[in-house]
MDAnalysis code that builds the backbone (N, CA, C; Angstrom):
import MDAnalysis as mda
import numpy as np

u = mda.Universe.empty(756, n_residues=252, atom_resindex=np.repeat(np.arange(252), 3), trajectory=True)
u.add_TopologyAttr("name", ["N", "CA", "C"] * 252)
u.add_TopologyAttr("resid", np.arange(1, 253))
u.add_TopologyAttr("resname", ["MET", "PHE", "THR", "MET", "LYS", "LYS", "THR", "VAL", "PHE", "ALA", "ALA", "ALA", "LEU", "ALA", "LEU", "THR", "GLY", "ALA", "LEU", "THR", "THR", "GLN", "GLN", "ALA", "PHE", "ALA", "ALA", "ILE", "ALA", "LEU", "ASP", "ARG", "THR", "ARG", "VAL", "VAL", "TYR", "ASN", "GLY", "GLY", "GLU", "LYS", "SER", "ILE", "SER", "LEU", "SER", "ILE", "SER", "ASN", "GLU", "ASN", "LYS", "ASN", "LEU", "PRO", "TYR", "LEU", "ALA", "GLN", "ALA", "TRP", "ILE", "GLU", "ASP", "ALA", "GLN", "GLY", "ASN", "LYS", "ILE", "THR", "SER", "PRO", "LEU", "ASN", "VAL", "LEU", "PRO", "PRO", "VAL", "GLN", "ARG", "ILE", "GLU", "ALA", "GLY", "ALA", "LYS", "SER", "GLN", "VAL", "LYS", "VAL", "GLN", "ALA", "SER", "PRO", "ALA", "LEU", "ALA", "SER", "LEU", "PRO", "GLN", "ASP", "LYS", "GLU", "THR", "LEU", "PHE", "TYR", "PHE", "ASN", "LEU", "ARG", "GLU", "ILE", "PRO", "PRO", "ARG", "SER", "ASN", "LYS", "PRO", "ASN", "THR", "LEU", "GLN", "ILE", "ALA", "LEU", "GLN", "THR", "ARG", "ILE", "LYS", "LEU", "PHE", "TYR", "ARG", "PRO", "ALA", "ALA", "ILE", "ALA", "LEU", "ASP", "GLN", "THR", "GLU", "ALA", "ALA", "THR", "GLY", "ASP", "TRP", "VAL", "GLU", "LYS", "VAL", "THR", "LEU", "THR", "ARG", "GLN", "GLY", "ASP", "LYS", "PHE", "VAL", "VAL", "ASN", "ASN", "PRO", "THR", "PRO", "TYR", "PHE", "LEU", "THR", "ILE", "VAL", "GLU", "GLY", "ALA", "ALA", "SER", "ILE", "LYS", "GLY", "LYS", "ALA", "VAL", "ALA", "PHE", "GLU", "PRO", "VAL", "MET", "VAL", "SER", "PRO", "LYS", "GLY", "SER", "ALA", "THR", "ILE", "GLU", "ALA", "SER", "ALA", "SER", "LEU", "PHE", "GLY", "ASN", "SER", "PRO", "VAL", "LEU", "THR", "TYR", "VAL", "ASN", "ASP", "TYR", "GLY", "GLY", "ARG", "PRO", "HIS", "LEU", "GLN", "PHE", "SER", "CYS", "ASN", "GLY", "ALA", "SER", "CYS", "THR", "ALA", "LYS", "LEU", "LEU", "LYS", "GLU", "LYS", "ASN"])
u.atoms.positions = np.array([
    [15.527, 6.557, 2.125],
    [14.799, 6.396, 0.538],
    [13.804, 7.137, 0.405],
    [13.328, 7.322, -0.807],
    [12.264, 8.142, -1.247],
    [10.987, 6.968, -1.351],
    [9.770, 7.584, -1.536],
    [8.959, 6.433, -1.809],
    [8.691, 6.165, -3.319],
    [9.484, 6.800, -4.075],
    [9.284, 6.648, -5.540],
    [9.847, 4.975, -5.889],
    [9.345, 4.515, -6.719],
    [9.523, 3.159, -6.926],
    [9.860, 3.098, -8.315],
    [10.684, 1.998, -9.032],
    [10.881, 2.099, -10.354],
    [10.841, 0.619, -10.597],
    [9.996, 0.405, -11.569],
    [9.639, -0.877, -12.097],
    [10.064, -1.290, -13.508],
    [10.730, -2.372, -14.057],
    [11.181, -2.470, -15.163],
    [10.369, -3.301, -15.831],
    [9.847, -2.774, -17.177],
    [9.272, -3.666, -18.054],
    [9.746, -3.980, -19.474],
    [9.657, -4.728, -20.016],
    [10.256, -5.130, -21.227],
    [9.119, -5.000, -22.550],
    [9.816, -3.960, -23.241],
    [8.975, -3.209, -24.047],
    [8.934, -3.975, -25.393],
    [10.228, -4.557, -25.734],
    [10.375, -5.460, -26.974],
    [11.674, -6.424, -26.677],
    [11.187, -7.617, -26.781],
    [12.477, -8.295, -26.845],
    [12.716, -9.225, -28.002],
    [14.078, -9.206, -28.523],
    [14.334, -10.041, -29.999],
    [15.829, -10.793, -29.386],
    [15.822, -12.100, -29.513],
    [16.733, -12.857, -29.102],
    [17.417, -13.624, -30.387],
    [18.733, -13.342, -30.525],
    [19.477, -14.497, -31.360],
    [20.673, -14.918, -30.644],
    [20.724, -16.171, -30.325],
    [21.747, -16.903, -29.525],
    [21.336, -16.220, -28.191],
    [22.495, -15.843, -27.437],
    [22.612, -15.483, -26.300],
    [23.027, -13.905, -26.175],
    [23.081, -13.223, -27.240],
    [23.603, -11.890, -27.159],
    [22.304, -10.984, -27.203],
    [22.387, -9.850, -26.375],
    [21.600, -8.785, -25.898],
    [21.802, -7.547, -25.887],
    [21.604, -6.646, -26.355],
    [22.008, -5.096, -26.117],
    [20.943, -4.403, -25.142],
    [21.116, -4.057, -24.055],
    [20.460, -3.205, -23.408],
    [20.292, -1.699, -23.451],
    [19.178, -1.224, -23.353],
    [19.364, 0.088, -23.044],
    [18.327, 0.677, -21.904],
    [19.056, 0.942, -20.597],
    [18.542, 0.822, -19.325],
    [18.427, 2.044, -18.548],
    [18.481, 3.184, -19.169],
    [18.397, 4.418, -18.522],
    [16.912, 4.858, -18.719],
    [16.870, 5.741, -17.751],
    [15.457, 6.599, -17.419],
    [15.408, 7.300, -18.607],
    [14.550, 7.643, -19.552],
    [14.497, 8.777, -20.500],
    [13.291, 9.602, -20.186],
    [12.241, 9.006, -19.816],
    [11.231, 10.358, -19.138],
    [11.159, 10.472, -17.681],
    [11.553, 11.678, -17.553],
    [11.566, 11.918, -16.100],
    [10.564, 12.971, -15.293],
    [10.297, 12.944, -14.134],
    [9.324, 13.538, -13.453],
    [9.943, 14.491, -12.865],
    [9.229, 15.904, -12.199],
    [9.835, 17.004, -11.672],
    [9.749, 16.621, -9.926],
    [9.323, 15.745, -9.569],
    [9.028, 15.617, -7.941],
    [8.731, 14.143, -7.839],
    [9.182, 13.746, -6.396],
    [8.982, 12.648, -5.832],
    [7.777, 12.294, -4.938],
    [6.816, 12.954, -5.108],
    [5.393, 13.151, -4.306],
    [4.797, 14.130, -4.761],
    [3.205, 13.692, -4.597],
    [2.438, 14.871, -5.185],
    [1.384, 14.998, -4.333],
    [1.020, 16.477, -3.888],
    [-0.176, 16.923, -2.983],
    [-1.131, 17.756, -3.593],
    [-2.348, 16.935, -3.894],
    [-3.532, 17.415, -4.781],
    [-4.633, 18.395, -3.159],
    [-4.375, 19.543, -3.280],
    [-5.047, 20.336, -2.220],
    [-6.651, 20.478, -2.875],
    [-7.355, 20.328, -1.736],
    [-8.849, 20.374, -1.921],
    [-9.059, 21.669, -2.427],
    [-9.942, 22.027, -3.119],
    [-10.292, 23.317, -3.936],
    [-9.833, 23.548, -5.289],
    [-8.548, 22.563, -5.430],
    [-8.160, 22.852, -6.853],
    [-9.094, 22.064, -7.941],
    [-8.998, 22.585, -9.145],
    [-9.575, 21.787, -10.129],
    [-8.716, 20.785, -10.777],
    [-7.506, 21.244, -10.796],
    [-6.386, 20.387, -11.607],
    [-4.873, 21.016, -10.844],
    [-4.044, 20.027, -11.180],
    [-2.501, 20.541, -10.835],
    [-1.847, 20.095, -12.076],
    [-0.742, 20.510, -12.300],
    [0.074, 20.144, -13.429],
    [1.433, 19.603, -13.184],
    [1.972, 18.561, -13.715],
    [3.081, 18.187, -13.254],
    [4.087, 18.148, -14.665],
    [5.494, 18.426, -14.386],
    [6.380, 18.917, -15.348],
    [6.929, 17.338, -15.524],
    [7.156, 16.869, -16.948],
    [7.895, 15.754, -17.599],
    [8.945, 16.287, -18.458],
    [9.810, 15.550, -18.554],
    [10.968, 15.943, -19.586],
    [11.347, 14.451, -20.273],
    [11.889, 14.521, -21.465],
    [12.583, 13.484, -22.316],
    [14.119, 13.630, -22.194],
    [14.561, 13.160, -21.235],
    [16.030, 13.194, -21.012],
    [17.015, 12.735, -22.054],
    [16.279, 11.772, -23.037],
    [17.221, 11.227, -24.175],
    [17.165, 12.194, -25.190],
    [18.198, 12.543, -25.481],
    [18.516, 13.840, -26.647],
    [18.759, 13.297, -28.127],
    [18.279, 12.120, -28.176],
    [18.327, 11.417, -29.309],
    [17.092, 10.989, -30.097],
    [15.914, 10.337, -29.082],
    [14.875, 9.622, -29.606],
    [13.754, 10.328, -28.952],
    [12.475, 10.263, -29.573],
    [11.423, 10.543, -28.928],
    [10.608, 9.493, -28.214],
    [10.028, 9.533, -27.087],
    [9.614, 8.473, -26.181],
    [8.119, 8.892, -26.088],
    [7.229, 7.928, -25.845],
    [5.878, 7.960, -25.335],
    [5.816, 7.887, -23.897],
    [5.013, 8.722, -23.041],
    [4.812, 9.018, -22.033],
    [3.321, 8.567, -21.445],
    [2.939, 7.464, -20.682],
    [1.972, 6.942, -20.319],
    [1.574, 7.067, -18.777],
    [0.650, 7.704, -18.561],
    [0.729, 8.302, -17.135],
    [-1.037, 7.915, -16.589],
    [-0.960, 7.273, -15.255],
    [-2.464, 7.082, -14.613],
    [-2.540, 7.047, -13.257],
    [-3.562, 7.017, -12.796],
    [-3.551, 6.989, -11.256],
    [-4.097, 5.768, -10.671],
    [-3.482, 5.219, -9.415],
    [-4.004, 4.065, -8.842],
    [-4.502, 4.369, -7.312],
    [-5.556, 3.650, -6.751],
    [-6.121, 3.948, -5.562],
    [-4.761, 3.197, -4.639],
    [-4.942, 3.388, -3.553],
    [-4.250, 2.732, -2.267],
    [-3.943, 1.368, -2.405],
    [-4.853, 0.573, -3.051],
    [-4.964, -1.048, -3.054],
    [-4.117, -1.023, -4.436],
    [-3.775, -0.013, -5.261],
    [-3.275, -0.428, -6.499],
    [-4.004, -0.422, -8.046],
    [-5.393, -0.233, -7.741],
    [-6.429, -0.157, -8.667],
    [-6.203, 0.819, -9.580],
    [-5.966, 0.390, -10.952],
    [-6.252, 1.848, -11.897],
    [-7.481, 2.579, -11.878],
    [-7.574, 3.850, -11.503],
    [-8.858, 4.365, -11.449],
    [-8.754, 5.769, -12.309],
    [-10.164, 6.116, -12.845],
    [-10.294, 7.343, -13.403],
    [-11.055, 8.621, -12.704],
    [-11.608, 8.064, -11.741],
    [-12.292, 8.683, -10.582],
    [-11.818, 8.415, -9.214],
    [-11.798, 9.262, -8.379],
    [-12.195, 10.681, -8.489],
    [-11.154, 11.667, -9.114],
    [-9.566, 10.962, -9.270],
    [-8.745, 11.797, -10.222],
    [-8.314, 10.845, -11.331],
    [-8.207, 11.844, -12.207],
    [-7.674, 11.369, -13.456],
    [-6.451, 12.114, -14.236],
    [-5.828, 11.532, -15.052],
    [-4.878, 12.179, -15.951],
    [-5.083, 12.310, -17.211],
    [-4.698, 13.669, -17.517],
    [-4.773, 14.214, -19.153],
    [-3.275, 14.863, -19.458],
    [-2.917, 14.389, -20.696],
    [-3.654, 13.285, -21.322],
    [-2.770, 11.920, -20.754],
    [-3.534, 10.832, -21.039],
    [-3.235, 9.549, -20.578],
    [-1.810, 9.013, -21.250],
    [-1.807, 9.408, -22.395],
    [-0.547, 8.777, -23.429],
    [-0.143, 10.269, -24.191],
    [1.018, 10.637, -24.266],
    [1.672, 11.640, -24.947],
    [2.961, 11.406, -25.737],
    [3.477, 11.769, -26.884],
    [4.771, 11.822, -27.263],
    [5.474, 13.206, -27.083],
    [6.733, 12.669, -26.451],
    [7.711, 13.559, -26.109],
    [8.715, 13.757, -27.009],
    [9.378, 14.723, -27.735],
    [10.469, 14.595, -28.673],
    [11.707, 14.561, -27.914],
    [12.749, 14.390, -28.486],
    [13.996, 14.178, -27.647],
    [14.506, 15.212, -27.135],
    [14.672, 15.216, -25.814],
    [15.146, 16.609, -25.051],
    [14.143, 17.771, -24.870],
    [12.645, 17.170, -25.306],
    [11.632, 18.324, -25.119],
    [11.045, 17.918, -23.705],
    [10.383, 18.879, -23.155],
    [9.534, 18.968, -21.976],
    [7.969, 19.099, -22.075],
    [7.334, 18.546, -21.292],
    [5.879, 18.440, -21.545],
    [5.092, 18.539, -19.792],
    [3.964, 18.517, -19.798],
    [3.262, 18.494, -18.605],
    [2.056, 17.356, -18.685],
    [2.007, 16.993, -17.440],
    [0.559, 16.011, -17.232],
    [-0.076, 16.830, -16.364],
    [-1.455, 16.561, -16.575],
    [-2.625, 17.489, -15.765],
    [-3.158, 16.368, -14.893],
    [-3.488, 16.497, -13.570],
    [-4.213, 15.541, -12.885],
    [-5.354, 16.291, -12.386],
    [-6.329, 15.956, -12.807],
    [-7.758, 16.705, -12.434],
    [-8.744, 15.958, -11.661],
    [-9.798, 16.627, -11.164],
    [-10.512, 15.793, -10.071],
    [-12.174, 15.876, -10.781],
    [-12.551, 14.772, -10.298],
    [-13.941, 14.687, -10.721],
    [-14.913, 15.077, -9.423],
    [-16.357, 15.369, -9.828],
    [-17.213, 15.498, -8.679],
    [-16.982, 14.814, -7.157],
    [-16.729, 13.269, -7.736],
    [-16.641, 12.586, -6.884],
    [-15.686, 12.697, -5.642],
    [-14.946, 13.678, -6.069],
    [-13.937, 13.933, -4.833],
    [-14.260, 14.424, -3.612],
    [-15.426, 15.039, -3.787],
    [-16.266, 15.343, -2.468],
    [-16.848, 14.385, -1.520],
    [-16.644, 13.046, -2.270],
    [-17.170, 11.832, -1.398],
    [-16.105, 11.588, -0.410],
    [-14.714, 11.544, -0.625],
    [-13.589, 11.469, -0.011],
    [-13.848, 12.087, 1.494],
    [-12.976, 11.255, 2.580],
    [-13.036, 11.845, 3.935],
    [-12.409, 13.323, 3.644],
    [-13.307, 14.513, 4.461],
    [-12.882, 15.825, 4.371],
    [-11.960, 16.177, 5.662],
    [-11.500, 15.317, 6.298],
    [-11.029, 15.639, 7.889],
    [-9.636, 14.953, 7.660],
    [-9.274, 14.065, 6.551],
    [-7.852, 13.760, 6.920],
    [-7.453, 13.630, 5.176],
    [-6.211, 13.012, 5.101],
    [-5.610, 12.990, 3.711],
    [-6.567, 11.620, 3.151],
    [-6.140, 11.520, 1.771],
    [-6.216, 10.032, 1.101],
    [-5.286, 9.744, 0.171],
    [-4.947, 8.577, 0.285],
    [-3.690, 8.236, -0.494],
    [-3.794, 7.670, -1.898],
    [-3.296, 8.152, -2.869],
    [-3.257, 7.461, -4.364],
    [-1.985, 7.173, -4.659],
    [-1.825, 6.917, -6.091],
    [-0.695, 6.641, -6.582],
    [-0.509, 7.349, -7.972],
    [0.549, 8.232, -8.200],
    [0.640, 8.411, -9.692],
    [1.858, 7.819, -10.350],
    [1.198, 7.179, -11.428],
    [2.375, 6.353, -12.201],
    [2.498, 7.093, -13.726],
    [3.963, 6.877, -13.817],
    [4.426, 7.431, -15.175],
    [5.243, 6.516, -15.963],
    [4.963, 5.986, -17.221],
    [5.644, 4.855, -17.819],
    [6.197, 5.274, -19.189],
    [7.432, 5.198, -19.175],
    [8.160, 5.467, -20.755],
    [7.693, 4.633, -21.608],
    [7.592, 4.836, -22.917],
    [7.442, 3.908, -23.836],
    [8.486, 4.125, -24.993],
    [9.622, 3.561, -25.073],
    [10.506, 3.754, -26.117],
    [10.011, 3.668, -27.542],
    [10.667, 3.836, -28.501],
    [10.541, 3.632, -29.993],
    [10.835, 2.398, -30.299],
    [10.176, 1.801, -31.431],
    [10.660, 0.459, -31.669],
    [12.252, 0.303, -32.371],
    [13.009, -0.479, -31.974],
    [14.233, -0.639, -32.714],
    [14.133, -1.591, -33.906],
    [15.054, -1.332, -34.950],
    [15.364, -1.943, -36.011],
    [16.464, -2.732, -35.736],
    [17.046, -2.862, -34.689],
    [18.522, -3.432, -34.608],
    [18.036, -4.765, -34.240],
    [18.908, -5.754, -34.409],
    [18.726, -7.356, -33.938],
    [19.055, -7.446, -32.686],
    [18.697, -8.159, -31.938],
    [19.437, -8.600, -30.615],
    [19.388, -7.622, -29.648],
    [18.244, -6.965, -29.677],
    [18.187, -5.709, -28.815],
    [16.975, -5.968, -27.776],
    [17.363, -5.801, -26.677],
    [16.288, -5.780, -25.584],
    [15.975, -4.183, -24.867],
    [15.174, -3.800, -24.968],
    [14.295, -2.265, -24.789],
    [13.852, -2.281, -23.513],
    [14.216, -1.493, -22.597],
    [13.705, -1.627, -21.169],
    [12.790, -0.076, -20.818],
    [11.515, -0.333, -20.575],
    [10.892, 0.975, -20.416],
    [10.666, 1.317, -18.666],
    [11.197, 2.232, -18.206],
    [10.897, 2.175, -16.795],
    [9.488, 3.147, -16.423],
    [9.222, 2.509, -15.123],
    [7.718, 3.188, -14.779],
    [8.444, 3.619, -13.312],
    [7.926, 5.064, -13.335],
    [7.880, 5.611, -12.091],
    [6.630, 5.559, -11.157],
    [6.751, 5.268, -9.894],
    [5.413, 5.296, -8.862],
    [5.525, 6.016, -7.771],
    [4.875, 7.219, -7.653],
    [5.144, 8.222, -6.525],
    [3.761, 8.232, -5.712],
    [3.739, 8.597, -4.508],
    [2.647, 8.916, -3.683],
    [2.129, 10.129, -4.012],
    [0.597, 9.985, -4.134],
    [-0.328, 11.088, -4.219],
    [-1.263, 11.169, -3.508],
    [-1.232, 12.470, -2.681],
    [-2.022, 12.631, -1.430],
    [-3.203, 13.603, -1.799],
    [-4.666, 13.445, -1.493],
    [-5.401, 14.119, -1.518],
    [-5.500, 14.835, -0.068],
    [-5.245, 16.359, 0.056],
    [-5.378, 16.991, 1.212],
    [-6.481, 18.151, 1.082],
    [-7.760, 17.853, 2.003],
    [-8.896, 18.467, 1.910],
    [-8.202, 19.925, 2.329],
    [-9.155, 20.873, 1.912],
    [-9.130, 22.127, 2.109],
    [-9.198, 22.721, 3.735],
    [-10.041, 21.751, 4.647],
    [-10.213, 22.114, 5.915],
    [-8.822, 21.336, 6.876],
    [-7.941, 20.929, 5.925],
    [-6.799, 20.784, 6.689],
    [-5.368, 21.353, 6.044],
    [-5.688, 22.154, 4.984],
    [-4.753, 22.805, 4.484],
    [-3.441, 23.376, 5.084],
    [-2.362, 23.172, 4.726],
    [-0.975, 23.447, 5.119],
    [-0.686, 24.587, 4.185],
    [0.257, 25.665, 4.783],
    [0.854, 26.659, 3.986],
    [2.367, 26.053, 3.566],
    [3.103, 26.783, 2.846],
    [4.286, 26.434, 2.406],
    [5.406, 26.146, 3.522],
    [5.335, 26.969, 4.316],
    [5.963, 26.639, 5.505],
    [5.907, 25.245, 6.280],
    [4.446, 25.468, 6.563],
    [4.207, 24.476, 7.179],
    [4.033, 23.014, 6.766],
    [3.996, 23.108, 5.230],
    [4.144, 21.800, 4.834],
    [5.724, 21.303, 4.648],
    [6.506, 22.119, 4.767],
    [8.051, 22.041, 4.846],
    [8.419, 21.408, 6.033],
    [8.232, 22.243, 7.118],
    [8.526, 21.974, 8.658],
    [7.757, 22.151, 9.494],
    [6.282, 22.068, 9.511],
    [5.438, 22.484, 10.219],
    [5.342, 21.678, 11.580],
    [4.719, 22.536, 12.726],
    [5.183, 21.971, 14.048],
    [3.783, 20.932, 14.008],
    [3.121, 20.734, 13.288],
    [1.886, 19.556, 13.448],
    [2.667, 18.293, 13.789],
    [3.956, 18.059, 12.989],
    [4.089, 16.788, 13.287],
    [4.896, 16.385, 14.886],
    [4.989, 17.657, 15.680],
    [5.223, 17.342, 16.899],
    [4.251, 16.655, 17.875],
    [3.098, 16.638, 17.098],
    [2.039, 15.563, 17.864],
    [2.229, 13.932, 17.810],
    [3.175, 14.080, 16.920],
    [3.828, 12.184, 16.704],
    [4.276, 11.708, 17.832],
    [3.744, 10.656, 18.301],
    [4.599, 10.320, 19.553],
    [5.227, 8.748, 19.283],
    [6.153, 8.111, 20.033],
    [6.380, 6.907, 20.062],
    [6.209, 6.078, 21.202],
    [5.793, 5.004, 21.382],
    [5.401, 4.072, 22.396],
    [6.430, 2.696, 22.265],
    [7.072, 2.504, 23.417],
    [7.874, 1.137, 23.150],
    [6.877, -0.063, 23.706],
    [6.803, -0.850, 22.797],
    [6.352, -2.233, 23.040],
    [7.169, -3.452, 22.744],
    [7.830, -3.979, 23.932],
    [8.697, -4.958, 23.906],
    [9.855, -4.404, 23.335],
    [10.481, -5.108, 22.369],
    [11.708, -4.460, 21.752],
    [11.404, -3.680, 20.545],
    [10.241, -2.849, 20.294],
    [10.145, -2.111, 19.010],
    [9.262, -1.213, 19.682],
    [9.670, 0.216, 18.566],
    [8.974, 1.355, 18.884],
    [7.780, 1.390, 18.129],
    [6.739, 1.791, 18.332],
    [5.549, 2.180, 17.467],
    [5.200, 3.598, 17.355],
    [5.046, 4.025, 15.960],
    [4.831, 5.496, 15.789],
    [3.427, 5.686, 15.901],
    [3.062, 6.448, 16.861],
    [1.680, 6.932, 16.647],
    [1.478, 8.190, 16.081],
    [0.287, 8.400, 15.125],
    [0.253, 9.511, 14.292],
    [-1.107, 10.260, 14.567],
    [-1.299, 11.160, 15.716],
    [-2.952, 11.558, 15.586],
    [-3.205, 12.574, 14.790],
    [-2.203, 12.952, 13.643],
    [-2.645, 13.750, 12.532],
    [-3.339, 13.507, 11.799],
    [-3.778, 14.636, 10.865],
    [-4.875, 13.953, 9.720],
    [-3.895, 13.825, 8.336],
    [-2.563, 13.956, 8.601],
    [-1.681, 13.480, 7.472],
    [-0.947, 12.338, 7.511],
    [-0.398, 11.892, 6.317],
    [0.268, 10.696, 6.277],
    [1.796, 11.180, 6.691],
    [2.178, 10.138, 7.233],
    [3.682, 10.552, 7.695],
    [4.502, 9.329, 7.193],
    [5.440, 9.755, 6.766],
    [6.577, 8.304, 5.927],
    [7.886, 8.570, 6.658],
    [8.370, 7.675, 7.532],
    [9.552, 7.741, 8.405],
    [10.716, 6.924, 7.433],
    [11.621, 7.508, 6.807],
    [12.703, 6.742, 6.185],
    [13.902, 6.617, 6.939],
    [14.331, 6.960, 7.859],
    [15.644, 6.630, 8.535],
    [15.337, 7.211, 9.912],
    [16.392, 6.357, 10.597],
    [16.523, 6.870, 12.129],
    [17.664, 6.374, 12.840],
    [18.002, 7.043, 14.066],
    [19.379, 6.939, 14.916],
    [19.133, 7.100, 16.138],
    [20.116, 7.025, 17.135],
    [20.225, 7.191, 18.384],
    [20.392, 8.802, 18.749],
    [20.884, 9.295, 17.494],
    [21.178, 10.835, 17.875],
    [21.316, 11.337, 16.426],
    [21.341, 12.947, 16.394],
    [21.238, 13.431, 15.097],
    [22.470, 13.159, 14.206],
    [23.539, 12.887, 14.745],
    [24.688, 12.525, 14.104],
    [25.068, 10.959, 14.291],
    [24.216, 10.162, 14.790],
    [24.373, 8.632, 15.078],
    [24.420, 7.804, 13.963],
    [24.938, 6.567, 13.925],
    [24.926, 5.875, 12.783],
    [23.397, 5.629, 12.615],
    [22.964, 5.547, 11.226],
    [21.471, 5.028, 10.837],
    [21.473, 3.575, 11.278],
    [20.276, 3.293, 11.844],
    [19.499, 2.091, 12.245],
    [18.895, 1.482, 10.980],
    [19.066, 0.302, 10.514],
    [18.546, -0.138, 9.577],
    [17.070, -0.409, 9.550],
    [16.112, -0.164, 8.882],
    [14.872, -0.554, 8.828],
    [14.167, -0.246, 7.464],
    [13.150, -0.528, 7.199],
    [12.191, -0.530, 5.931],
    [11.528, 0.650, 6.202],
    [11.506, 1.754, 5.516],
    [10.595, 3.030, 5.572],
    [9.371, 2.529, 6.062],
    [8.634, 3.515, 6.871],
    [7.365, 3.069, 7.479],
    [6.283, 4.397, 7.215],
    [5.173, 4.000, 6.486],
    [4.207, 5.191, 6.197],
    [3.108, 4.968, 7.280],
    [2.905, 6.034, 8.120],
    [1.853, 5.757, 8.999],
    [0.667, 6.605, 8.607],
    [-0.540, 5.850, 8.527],
    [-1.641, 6.512, 7.926],
    [-2.130, 7.635, 9.147],
    [-2.934, 8.579, 8.508],
    [-3.609, 9.643, 9.441],
    [-4.462, 8.797, 10.708],
    [-4.105, 9.164, 11.850],
    [-4.876, 8.771, 13.006],
    [-4.721, 7.369, 13.294],
    [-3.521, 7.069, 12.906],
    [-3.145, 5.552, 12.823],
    [-1.589, 5.295, 13.385],
    [-1.398, 3.957, 13.412],
    [0.052, 3.539, 14.333],
    [0.858, 2.685, 13.396],
    [2.036, 2.500, 13.475],
    [2.876, 1.517, 12.371],
    [4.180, 1.318, 13.422],
    [4.837, -0.008, 13.363],
    [5.764, -0.460, 14.121],
    [7.064, -0.263, 13.155],
    [7.835, 0.437, 13.844],
    [9.377, 0.110, 12.895],
    [9.929, -1.027, 13.536],
    [10.437, -1.659, 12.547],
    [10.912, -3.124, 12.711],
    [12.268, -3.171, 12.758],
    [12.865, -2.616, 13.885],
    [14.304, -2.745, 14.197],
    [14.229, -2.633, 15.737],
    [15.303, -3.276, 16.392],
    [15.290, -3.227, 17.962],
    [15.204, -1.750, 18.656],
    [14.397, -1.312, 19.376],
    [14.451, -0.013, 20.450],
    [15.545, 0.199, 20.895],
    [16.434, -0.952, 21.246],
    [17.166, -0.474, 22.037],
    [18.629, 0.112, 20.939],
    [18.359, 0.097, 20.008],
    [19.401, 0.726, 18.909],
    [19.331, 2.267, 18.845],
    [18.006, 2.568, 19.559],
    [17.722, 3.674, 19.100],
    [17.884, 4.777, 20.512],
    [18.419, 3.962, 21.605],
    [18.325, 4.579, 22.770],
    [17.006, 5.483, 23.369],
    [17.420, 6.575, 24.396],
    [16.445, 7.216, 25.105],
    [15.911, 8.520, 24.266],
    [16.569, 8.711, 23.126],
    [16.357, 10.301, 22.353],
    [16.292, 9.882, 21.071],
    [15.741, 8.824, 20.394],
    [15.666, 8.436, 19.124],
    [15.437, 9.801, 18.409],
    [16.218, 9.508, 17.099],
    [15.980, 10.876, 16.081],
    [15.397, 10.109, 14.808],
    [14.170, 10.484, 14.482],
    [13.552, 10.011, 13.083],
    [13.354, 10.817, 12.181],
    [13.643, 10.637, 10.957],
    [13.503, 11.325, 9.422],
    [12.416, 11.115, 8.589],
    [11.652, 12.125, 8.516],
    [10.431, 11.888, 7.661],
    [10.546, 12.685, 6.212],
    [9.542, 12.353, 5.546],
    [9.645, 13.138, 4.286],
    [8.626, 14.081, 4.131],
    [8.969, 15.255, 3.678],
    [7.854, 16.324, 3.812],
    [7.400, 16.519, 2.470],
    [6.369, 17.661, 2.170],
    [5.784, 17.806, 0.770],
    [6.672, 17.983, -0.229],
    [7.857, 18.378, -0.214],
    [8.907, 18.815, -1.103],
    [9.893, 17.729, -1.585],
    [9.863, 16.521, -0.807],
    [10.728, 15.578, -0.687],
    [12.132, 15.736, 0.135],
    [12.297, 16.746, 0.767],
    [12.689, 17.209, 1.942],
    [12.875, 16.118, 3.196],
    [13.931, 16.203, 4.186],
    [13.903, 15.286, 5.134],
    [14.229, 15.823, 6.440],
    [13.312, 16.404, 6.965],
    [13.207, 17.100, 8.439],
    [13.594, 15.925, 9.427],
    [14.046, 16.486, 10.596],
    [14.226, 15.218, 11.562],
    [13.483, 15.690, 12.865],
    [13.174, 14.419, 13.445],
    [12.145, 14.690, 14.886],
    [13.079, 14.150, 16.132],
    [13.358, 14.800, 16.809],
    [14.026, 14.252, 17.999],
    [12.988, 13.872, 19.323],
    [12.987, 12.796, 19.655],
    [12.178, 12.173, 20.751],
    [12.919, 12.228, 21.944],
    [11.871, 12.591, 22.902],
    [12.577, 12.344, 24.176],
    [11.684, 11.394, 25.252],
    [12.283, 10.337, 25.564],
    [11.538, 8.997, 26.053],
    [11.702, 9.203, 27.802],
    [10.125, 9.013, 28.065],
    [9.990, 8.825, 29.581],
    [9.204, 7.372, 29.961],
    [9.908, 6.230, 30.267],
    [9.627, 5.210, 30.405],
    [9.356, 4.593, 28.879],
    [8.033, 4.168, 28.756],
    [7.667, 3.452, 27.381],
    [7.223, 4.699, 26.385],
    [7.011, 5.976, 26.680],
    [6.373, 6.943, 25.843],
    [7.426, 7.844, 25.630],
    [7.325, 8.276, 24.115],
    [8.240, 9.555, 23.504],
    [7.624, 10.247, 23.299],
    [7.962, 11.744, 23.421],
    [7.517, 12.544, 22.668],
    [8.192, 13.497, 21.729],
    [8.077, 14.308, 20.682],
    [8.746, 14.693, 19.595],
    [9.067, 16.223, 19.759],
    [10.467, 16.379, 19.208],
    [10.501, 17.858, 18.788],
    [11.345, 18.037, 17.436],
    [10.439, 19.194, 16.440],
    [10.996, 19.195, 15.422],
    [12.277, 19.594, 15.397],
    [13.367, 19.377, 14.640],
    [14.828, 19.905, 14.812],
    [14.884, 20.921, 13.289],
    [14.883, 22.209, 13.517],
    [14.835, 23.107, 12.452],
    [16.200, 23.438, 12.025],
    [16.412, 23.498, 10.617],
    [17.964, 23.922, 10.362],
    [17.761, 25.307, 10.776],
    [19.235, 25.672, 11.180],
    [19.510, 27.102, 11.295],
    [20.002, 27.600, 10.377],
    [19.567, 28.753, 10.149],
    [19.675, 29.943, 8.794],
    [21.387, 30.251, 9.022],
])
């Protein structure tokens, strides 16, 4: 699964007896599932659209830090609120402040981009209006560790990642300066998926896969999410408790 999360907010609620009418489809859509803000850029633009062909919606956007606190520095969003007409498209700009220079310049920093839709007020009685919120990861990537388009999609940097077996669990070791999100795993490329919660491993950090290591065998295949939402596969070769990675690249 992707790291994009949907949170449901009740924008307006009117109850008469037990009857309600729900409108629970997402109207405001974002053009991506994650954002990479490269060092040296003054701003980046994200495309948003109103998928509702009949009603205008407000789109509210903001940035949170890794702890979930709403911030306006070192990254901010403009405009914070905008009206998008039915079926129309628009853009949201993420821009940096001078404080961006105070972030670590040898590894990525995690933020979250949030986009909430605000529906128009309904004049109909017994109506429950639902506003959906999209929350995706936003990575600040300093210029010193920039990746080109190919490297960002299927770069060999990910082959530095290793697995270590500790008891009945595998620990993912990430010596790279990039965040790594593991979303799937199996004992082989066509094997049955092993059930576990996605794991995000911090730069130069480690994290445990909460599933029995025995389910992965001696040649685990882990799937991670790249900059574009793609899902490349890593094939590991284990010798004792240590496993090294090889990126499985798609054949043209």
